[in-house]
N, C-alpha and C positions, 0 to 999 in steps of 0.2 A: 841177670843171666842165670843165677842159681835157682830162682823161682821157676823160670821157664824150663830149666833142665829137670827140676823135680817134677814139674807137671808132665813133661814128655815121658819120663820114666813111669809115672803112675798110669798115664793113658796107654802106654805100650803094654803094660801088664793087663789092662782091661780089654784091649782088643784093637784090631787094625783100623776100624773106622775112626776111632778116637785119635789114632796116631796121625791120620791125615789132618785133623783139626789142630793137633799140637804142632805139626810141621808148619801149618799156615801161621800160627802164632810165632813160631821161632823165626819165620821169614820176615817178621816185622809187621804183619797185618794184625789189626785189632778186630777182624771180622772172623767169626766162627761159623762154619757151615757144616750142616749134616751131609753125609754122603748121599749122592744121587745115584739111583740104580736104574735098571731097565724099566721098572714100572713108571718112574718119573719121566723117562724119555718117551715111553708109550703115551703117557698123558699129554706131554708137550706136543707130540706129533699128531694127536687126534683131538685135542681140546676144542679146536675151532669147528670141526665137524659136529662135535657134540653140542657146543653152545649154539651153533647155527640152527639146530633142530628144536630149540627151546623157546622160540618166539611165536607170537600169534598176530596175524594180520599186519605184517610190516610192509608198507607200500613202497614201491619204487617210483622213479620219475614218470609222471603221466605224459601222454601225448594226445593231441586233438586229432580226430578223424576228419578226413577231407569231406567237405560238402555236408557237414552235419554239426549241430550244436551238441556234440557228444565227445567225450574223451575216454580213453582207456588207460589202464595201468595194470601192473602185475604186483600181487602181494604174496608174501611168504608166510605160511603157517606150518610149524613143526617140520620145516625143511622142504615142504612141497609148495609149488607155485600155482597160483590161480589167477587167471586173467579176468578183470572186472571191466564193466562198461557202465558209464554214467551219462544220462541225458541231462544236460545242464538246464534245459528249459523246464523240465518236470521234476527233476531231482530223483528220478528213478535210477536205482543202482541194482545191477544184476550181473551174474556170470556172463562173460562176453560170448561164450559158445560152450558146447558140450565137449569138455576136454577128453573124457573117456572115449567118446565116439571118434573124435579126431585122432587120438592115439592109435586106435584100431585101424582107421583108414590109412594113416601114414605108414603104419607097419606093413599093411597089405601092399601098398604102392611102392614102398622103398626097400622092403625086405630087411628092415631094421627092427629094433625092439624098444621103441620109445615108451616111456611111462607117462600116464596122464598128468601126474604131478611134476613132471620134469621134461616138458616139451622143449625141443631144441631151438627155440627162438625166443626173443625178448619183446618183439613188437610185431604188429600185424596191421593190415589195412582192410577195411570192409568196402567192397565194391558192389555194383549193381544193386543199389538201394539196400545194402546190408545182406544180400543173399549169398555173397561169396566172400571167402576169407583168403587173403593173399599174404604170404610171408616168405622169408628167405631162410634156407638152411645151407650154410656155407655158400657155394656158388650155384645153388639150385633154387629157382623160384617156384613155389608151390601155390596152387589155387584149389580151394576146396569148396564145394557146394554145401551150404549149410542146411539144406533140406535132406539131401541124400548122403552127405558126407563122403562123396566120391572126390578123390584128389587126383590132380594131374600135375606134372612137373615139366619144367623147361630149364635146361642148363644154360647159364649165362655164357655167351661167347667169350672165350678167353682171349681171342684176337681183336675184340672190339674195345681196344684200350687206348685209342689215339689220344684222348683227352688227358690221360694220365701220363703220357709220354712226351709232352711238349718240351720239357726241359732237358731230358737226358735219354740218350741211347735209342732214338727212334728214327728209322728210315722208312718213309712211306712207300707204298707200291707206286710204280710208275704209271700203270695203266688204270683207266677208269673202272671202278666197281659200280655197276648200275644200282646196287643197293645202298650206295653211299653217295648222296648228292644233296644239294641245297636248293630248295625251291623259293623263288621270290614271293614276297607277300601278296602280290597281285596274281600269282599263279601263272604268269606268262613266260617265265624264264627258269631254266634249270642250270645251276652252276655245278661243275664237277672238276675233277683233276684227271689230267691225261699227260703222260710224259713229264710229270712233276710240275705242270703248268695249270693255270685256271682256264677252263673252257666254258663257253656259254652256248646253250641250246634252247631254241624256242620250244614252246609247249607242243606245237604241231610238228616239230622236227624239220621245218623248212630252213631254219638257220642253225648252223653249228660252227662256231668260230672260236679261235683262241683269244683270250683277253690278255694273256701274258706270254712272253717268249723267253724270259730269262731264268726259268726254273730248270734245275738239274739235280743230280744226286747230291751235289755239294751245296745246293742252295734251292730248296724245294718249298712249294706251297703246301699248306696243311688244310685239308678239306674241313676238318672239324672247327677251324677258326673262321671259316667264311661267315660273314655277317652282313645281311642285307639291310639297307636303309628302309624304314617303314613305307616310303613312297616308291620303292623298287627302282629308284633312279641310280643308285650306287650300290656297290658291294665292296666290302673290305675284307682283308685276310692277313694272316701273318706268313711271311716267307722266312724260312729257317735255314741258317747255315749250321751244320752239325759241329759239335765240339769234340772233345776227346772222350771216347767211351772206355774209361778205365774198367777193368774187370777184376773181380776177386774170385778165387777158386776154392771151393769147399769140398771136403771129402766126407761122405756119410759112410763110415766104416762098417756099421753094424745094422744093416737094413733087415726088415722082417720079410722082404719079398724075394731076396736072393742071397746067395752065399758071398758073392764078390761085392766089394764096395761100389758105391755110386759116386760119380763125379759131377759136381754142379758148378756152373759159372753164372754170376750175376753182374750186371752193370752197377758200378758203385763209385760215384765221383767223390774225390777227396779234395781237401783245401788246396787251392792253387791250380787245380786242373782247368784246362780251357773249356769254357761253357759254350753251349749252343747259343747262337746269336739270332734272336727273333726280331724282325722289323715289320711294322705295319705297311700294307700296300693298299691303295685305293683305286677303284676302277669306276669309270663313267660308262654306264650301260648304253646310252644313246650314241655316244661317240665311239664306243668300242675302244676306249683308250685308258691307259694308266695315268693317273694323276700323281706326280712325284711328291713325296713327303720328305721334308728335310729332317734327318734324325738327330740334329744337334741337341735336342732336349732329352734324348734318351739313347745315348751312344753306347752305353755299357750295361745292359740289363742283366741283373740276376734273374729277374722274373717280370713278365708283363701280364697283366690281367686280361680276361676276355674283352673283346671289342664290344662296346655298348653304344647304340645310337640313341640320340634324342628322338622323341616321338614325332617331331616335325621334320625330321630328316636333315636338319641344318648341319649337324656335326656328329661325330662319334667321339667317345672318350675311352681311355684306358689308364690304368695305374702302373707307373714305372717304378720298380724297386731297383735302384742302382746297386751294382755289385759292391759289397762292403757295407751295405745297409745303413749308410749315413745320409742318403737322400731318398725320399719317397715322394713321388710327384703325380698329381692328377693332370693328365694331358688331354687337351681337346684338339681335334683335327677338323677343320672346315671342309665340308663336303664339296663345295664348289671350287675351292682353290688348293686344297691340300695343305693349307698353312696350319702349322701346329703351334699351340701356345700352352703355357703352364697356367692352370687355374689355381692350384693349391700346391705349395711346397712344404714338405715336412723335412726339416734338416736337424741333424744331431751331430755333435762332436764325438759321440761314442757310437750309438747304434739306434736305429729306428726298429722297434719291435713290430715287425711287419705282418705277423700272422693275424687272422681276423679276430676281432674282439668276441669272446665267448664267455659263457658262465658255467661254473661248476665243472670245468674240464681240466684235465691234467695239463694240457698244453693251452696256454692262454696268450693271445697276442693283443695288440693295441690298436689295430686299424678298424675303422668303421666309416661307411659312407651311406648316406640316404639322400636321394634326389627328390626335392620338393617341386611340384608343379612343373614337370619336364625340365628340371635343372635351373629354374629361376633362383632357387636357393639350394644349398647343399649343407646337410648336417655332417660334421666331420669330427672324428675323435683324434685327440692329440695329447702328448705329454709336454707340450711346449712351456707350460708354467711350472713344471716339476711334478705334476700329478696327472693321471689320466682323466681327461675331461672332454666335454662336448662343446663344439663351436658351430656357429651358424655363419655361412659364407654366402655372398652374392654369387650365384652360379653364372651370371653373365659377365661380371667384371673380375671375379676372383677376390674381391675385397672382403675383409672380415666385417660382418655386421655386428655380431656380439658374441661373447662367451656365454654359453648356456648354463653350464655347471661350473662351480669353482669352490675351492677350499682344500684343506689338507686331508683329503680323502680321495678315493679312486673310484671311477666308474668301472664296473665289472662286466656289464652286459646291457644290451638293448632288448627290451621285451616287445615293445609295440610303439609305433609312431602313428599319430593321427594328424594328417596334414590339414584337415578341415578345422578341427578344434585347436590345431597348432600346439599339441601336447605330446610329450614323450614319457613313456613308462620305461624305467630303467632299473638296473640293479647296481648297488654300490657297496663298498665296505670302508670302514674307518670313520664314518660320520659321527657316530655316537661316542662321546667321551667315556672312558673307563670300560667300554665294551671291547671285547676281542676285536682288533682291527681287521681281522680276516672274515668275520661274520658277514655274509652277504644279506643285505636288506633291499626291499623294493621301494621305489619312489616314483612320483610323477612330477613333472615340471613343464612349464611353458617354453615355447621356442625362444621367448625373450629373456629366459632365465629367471622368471618370476613364478610365484605360486608353488614353490616346492612343498610337496606333501609326502609324509612317510606312510607307507601302506602296510608295513609289517612291524608292529610294535614289539613283538616278542623278541627278547635277547637270545637269538639263535641263528643258525645258518639256514637261509631260505633259498628255495628254488621255485621260481614262478614261471608258469606256462600260460600264455595268452591264447584264446581261441583265434582262429584266422581272421574273423571279422572284428576282433577287439572288444566284443561284448562281455566276455567272461575271462576270468583267470583263475588258475588253480595254484595254491600256495602249499608246497611241501616243505616242512621245516622240522629241524631237530638239532640237538647238540650231542656231544660225545657222552653226556650224562643224562640225556633226555630222548626218549624214543620218538619216532617220527609221527607227525600228524599231517593230514591232508585236508585242506579247506577250499571250498568253491566260493568265489566272490563275483559280484556284478561290477564291471569296470566303471560304469557311469557314476556311481555313487559309493563304490567300495563296500557295498552292503554284503554281509556274510549270508550266503544262500544255503550252505550245507556243510556240515561236518562230515566229510567223506570217509575218513579212516583215521583211527587212532591205534597205534601198535600197543600190544600187551607184552610186557617182559617179566611178568611175575615169576614164571618158572625159571627164567634165566637167572634172575637175581637170587632165587632160592637155591640154585645150583652152585652159587659162589662167584658168579661173574661180578666184576666191579669195573666201572668206567675208568679211563685214564684220568690223571690229575693234571689240570691245566696250571701252568706256571710261567711267569715272565720275569725277566731280569734285564738290566741295562747292558747295551752292547758296547763295543770298543770306543764309541764316542762319548760314553758316559751319560747319554740322554735318551737314546732311542731304545724303546722297549723291544726285546727279543722274546718271541712267544714259542712255547713248546708244550709238550705233554710228558708226563711220567707214568709209565705202565708199572704198577706195583706188583711185587712177586706174589705167588700163591701163598696162602696162609700168612699174609703179611702181619708182622708184629712190630709196632713202632719202637719197641724197646731194643730191637736188634738192628744191626747194620748190614746193608746189602750191597754187593758189588754192582757197578753200573756198566751197561753196554749201550752204545748209541746206535740207533738205526738211522743212517744218513742218506738223504738224497738232496743234493744242493744244486741240481740242475736249474739254470736261470729261467727255464720255460714257465715255471709256476711256483706256487707255494704248496707244501706237501704234508704239513702237520695236519692230522685229521681234525675236522671241525664238526662233522655230522655224525650221527649215531651209527655204530656198527657193533655187531657182536664179536668181531674179530679181536683177538688179543695176541700179543707177542709170545710165541712159544717159549722163548727163553725165561719168561716169568715163571713157568712151571718148574724150572730147575733152580729157583732161588735168586734170579737176577732182577734188578731194576732195568727197564729198557726206556730210553729217552728218545724223543723225536723233537727236532728243533728247526725252525726256519731262521737261519742266520742271514746276515747281509749278503746281497748278491742274488737272492731268490726274488721272485716276482710278487706283484699285488700290493706293494707298498709305494713309497715315493720313488721318483726317478733316481735320486741320490742313493737310496737304499739299493736299488737294482744295479747301478753303475759300478759298484765295487768290483764286480767280476770282469769288467771290460778289459780284454787282453790279459786276464789274470784268473783263469779258472782254477788255478792251484789254491787260491784263497779259500773258496768253498765256505766262506763265513766261519771258518774254524776259530779265529780269534773271538768272535761273539759266542760261539758254542762253548768254548772253554770257560769264558766268564759266566755263562749261564749255569754250567755244571757247578762251578765254584760257589755261585750264589745259592743254588739248591742245597749244596752241602752245608753252607752256613746256616740255612734256615731249617733244614730237616736233619736231625742227628742220625737218622737211619740211612742217609744218602752218602755212600762211601765212594770217594774219587781217588783212592790211593792206587788203583790198578784198573784204569778205564779201558774197555774194549770198544770196538766200532766195527760196523759192517754196512755194506751197501752194494747195490747192483747197478750196472750201466754207468751213468754219470756218478751214481753213488759208489760204484766200485772205484772209480778214479778218486773220489773224495776220501774214501776209507784208506786207500793207498797213500794219498797225500797227507793224511793225519799222521802216519808213521814216519813219513819222509821229512815233513816240515814242522811237526809238533810232537817229537818223541818224548819230550819232557812230560807230556800229559797223557797221550794215548799210548798204550802198551801192547795191544794186540788187535789185529784187524783181519777181517775176511773181506776180500775184494773180489766181486763177482762180475764177470763180463765187462770190465771197465775199458774206457777209451783212454788208455794210459799215456798216449801221445796224440794230441789233437790233430796232428798232420795225418794220422792213420785212420781217422774216423770220417764219417759222412760229411760232405762239403757243407750242406745247408745249415747244419746245426753248429758246426765249429766256426765257420766264417762269420756267423751271426754274432758270436760272443768273443771270438779271438781276433777278428778283423781280417781284412784283405787289403793289400797283398800279404802273404804269409811273412811274418817277421820273426825276430828272435824271441818274441814273447811266447811263441809256441814251444821253443826249446826250454824256456824258463819254467813253464808249467808242466813240462814232460816228466812223468814218473820214470820213464825209461832213461832219460838223460840224467836224472837225479837218483837213480837206483842205488848208487854207492852210499847214499845217506841213510839207508835203511837201518833202523833200530827197532827192537821189539819183535813180536811174533807175528807171522804173516801166513795166511792161506789164500792162494789164488784159485778161483773157480772159473772154468771156461767150458762152453758147449761147442763141439766141433762144427755144428751147422748154424752158428750164429749169423743171421743175415742182417742184424741191426748194427752191431759193432764188429768190425773185422777181427776174427779170432787171432790173427797174427799179432795184434796189439798186445795180447796177453803173452804170447810166446816170445815176442821181442823183449818184454819186461823180464820174463823168466831168464832169457839168455843173458841180459845185462846183469841181473842179480847173481847168476852163476859166475859170470866173469869177475864180478866184484867180490866173490867169495862169501856171499850171504846165504844164510840158511832160511828156507821157507818150505811150506807145504804147497802141493798143487793137486787140484781135483779136476781131471779131464773127463767130461761126460760124453760118451759116444752118442751121436745122433741128436744131441740136444740143441735147441735153438737158444735165443737170447735169454740169459738168466739161468739157463740149465735147470728149469723147474723140476720139482719132484721130491719125494720123501728122502731119497738117498742124499741129495745135496743139502736138504734141510738138516738131516741128521748129522752130516759132517760138520755143519756150522755149530750145532749144539755140542758135539764132541770137542770141537776146537776150543770153545770158550770154557767148557768144564775143565779141560786140561790146562789151559793157559791163564785163566782168571781164577777159578776155584782151586787150581792146583791138585785136582783129582784125576784119577785114571777112569776114562769112560768105560762102559761095559764092553766086554769082548763079544762083538756082534757075530763073530764066526762060531761062537760056542752055541751049544744047544740051549733051549729055553731052561731046561733043568739045571744046566751048568751055570747059566746066568743067575738064576734064583739062588743057587748055592753060594755064589761069590758075593751076592749082595747081602747075605745074612751076616 
């Protein structure tokens, strides 16, 4: 104590900046930090813009153009975007169009000021044999002639949204709209809706009769669900009984259009609400009659897929996702009798991850279906053996023929299916020992599960795009420490045809950019590897020790630690922090047991695994200090950050929780019932940050945007109310007019301020002072 006291006295004589360091030492920390000033904050808030402008020819995900052996992609050089077009047959690569001329044409037609290197769209289509360019800007569809560069636009109809409204909050018009009708494949009949019922009119208009009589405002037929059998002998549709249209009300207090606030109302179903009930209905055209379908196999749907007929018209199918997400069923309905039967059942004691199987997406589900030879066989994705794999079923009997893929690894996406060669091109992760189990690699396998071939040998994260005819594929791959490369292959023999693009990051590296450091440690079970990355601080010196802040998102929809190259870095690193990102148990893209940890237990957030990971990093790296760990997150990450202080205050000491769903009963129905279950039980209360607010220890800042249409802002206000009633201290940032996440420089700066104050123990700059005053105070 005497030595510390002497050090404090000496540093006090030398100046105020050293005094802050001495105070940190006196508080028991063995970490010494230089004062951060306005220039450091300025660098933190602008570093990503600067780094983003220091790369050359960085390609984005390509896409194949319809009706041509050609693909397009966008690449970035010094912050400007250029669209490229590649002919796969000839290997010719060229600019897709004249961006300067297009920008001039768009500005003239739209009265905007777009720049050639920053056109406001990411994809386009070429039509009329490549003579026209079509693309979307917000809700406007543009079409530009590539000879004259004259552009025309058409606003997408905002009321043409029936397909999006099947589940919630939609009441159809009672009378027929002549522009909305369904024509039979043979062209002889027109089906339409009138007085909420299905009507049938002959092409010549001589016959106009109702097919149904039971439609009403409370039980109506949906035109967009009408589905004709290929032989035009039957038509099927969904009849919908409305549910409870819960509304939430938002106030935009500070609009730019008017002085007075705007009031907004949106339909927003929450866990436990009564859902709309959709039921399939079948009609015989010749007999002008309804064929009754017994709904015993699908009595309580959360969701029903579109009706899909077999080509021979024998039956139609749909997929039934039972509310509670523990049963997912493929149902077939016989056209002649209306008899329904289950072809495939997917059953789980926890949940069926029902969203479609996708690759390289934030939201990743586990369902996939491919019908072979008009349903004689069905390729089906399932986690029934504990990992996401593909199975081959007999489509006529529903019997399992064989498992196609197997092993302690997961299928991540389907690229192409060749029913003639009976081969599947797919993407998977976790197959290669000692490789990051989240790296996506491409493979080919036979329907019989034989002949597995790896197509992407590089240890990296791959994204493959197949041409529509399956003749070619493009592989875009990178790692966090390796810039992207794009290569064109021929699918028949996997021959490399062309090195399409290789990014250049020399300027970026010369400017001081460094990639995150990958790190893994054992989880709570002592055997499962938990993977994460460490973002090192600016001017990193391994002889020093640095405080740690975790950037968390533990939403069960996916895995979120970066695996592909990006110039983006965590702004906090510019202020002397280490920032960590970790995929703990409960996140997706590993085994089913790994995922099931969060079942009815969202408060877990993988935090026990994360804490062990941090401690393992501290044991390995002397510079990794976990004596005063901070954490921040947005949306589900906001709930996770809040939970860190409530349930693990012995480790996490300060948190910024942004736009969190702090009580899952207050958040959107589809997301929360998926993971927390239905009916709503006491598990919701156990995971509620609101009901556990009295537990708060440590420093907390809540952030909320008043126009958040993703997570009800009332969730944040209810948490604040409960904290106040519990006598807890916290900070709150309310951002007028802001949507989900309250994005912007102000919110980001408040986060930086918070951790400088509560982790470094320093006073942030006085942002209300003039620049001259700030500079004087930082001297």
